[in-house]
C-alpha positions in Angstrom: 122.7 98.3 84.2 125.8 98.9 86.4 128.1 99.4 83.5 129.3 103.0 83.0 127.5 103.4 79.7 124.2 102.6 81.5 124.4 104.9 84.5 122.2 107.6 83.0 119.5 105.1 82.3 119.8 103.6 85.8 119.5 107.0 87.4 116.5 107.8 85.3 114.7 104.6 86.4 115.6 105.0 90.1 114.5 108.7 90.3 111.3 107.8 88.4 110.4 105.9 91.6 110.7 109.0 93.8 108.3 111.8 94.3 109.1 114.9 96.3 107.5 115.5 99.7 106.1 113.2 102.3 102.9 111.5 101.1 101.1 109.0 103.3 98.5 106.6 101.9 95.7 108.3 103.9 96.6 111.6 102.1 95.5 110.2 98.7 92.8 107.7 99.6 90.0 107.6 97.2 91.8 109.8 94.6 93.3 109.4 91.1 96.3 111.6 90.5 99.2 112.4 88.2 102.3 113.2 90.2 105.6 114.5 88.9 108.7 112.4 89.9 112.2 113.5 90.7 113.2 112.2 87.3 110.8 114.7 85.7 108.2 112.4 84.3 104.7 111.8 85.8 103.3 108.7 87.4 99.6 107.8 87.6 98.3 107.0 91.1 95.0 105.3 91.5 94.0 105.1 95.2 90.4 104.3 94.7 90.7 100.6 95.4 94.0 100.0 97.2 96.8 101.9 95.6 98.4 101.4 92.2 101.2 103.4 90.7 101.6 103.1 86.9 100.0 99.7 87.2 102.2 98.5 90.0 100.4 97.5 93.3 101.5 99.1 96.6 102.0 96.0 98.7 103.3 97.8 101.9 102.6 101.5 102.6 103.6 104.2 104.9 107.1 103.1 106.0 108.4 106.2 107.6 112.1 107.0 107.4 114.2 109.9 108.5 114.1 111.5 105.0 110.7 110.5 103.7 108.2 107.7 103.3 108.6 104.4 101.5 105.7 102.6 99.7 106.7 99.2 98.5 105.4 98.2 95.0 105.3 94.8 93.3 107.0 95.9 90.0 109.6 98.1 88.5 107.9 101.1 86.8 109.7 102.7 83.8 109.7 106.2 82.6 107.6 106.8 79.5 
């Protein structure tokens, strides 16, 4: 993926993992949502029993940073 010919694909995958804004797990608890990513696609979020994003489980939530919030997932999600 680090070869020059793959850079656009890598950027697409990485930006698919980012949504704009600051969303804490408590903000979405009990909801099912479709959210647009920075890449332009949408991810499905199911927060009705834990939190899943496009089928990946959130294994650590609400890690606050200076420029946003990180939620660690257990799989790589790919743009559709």
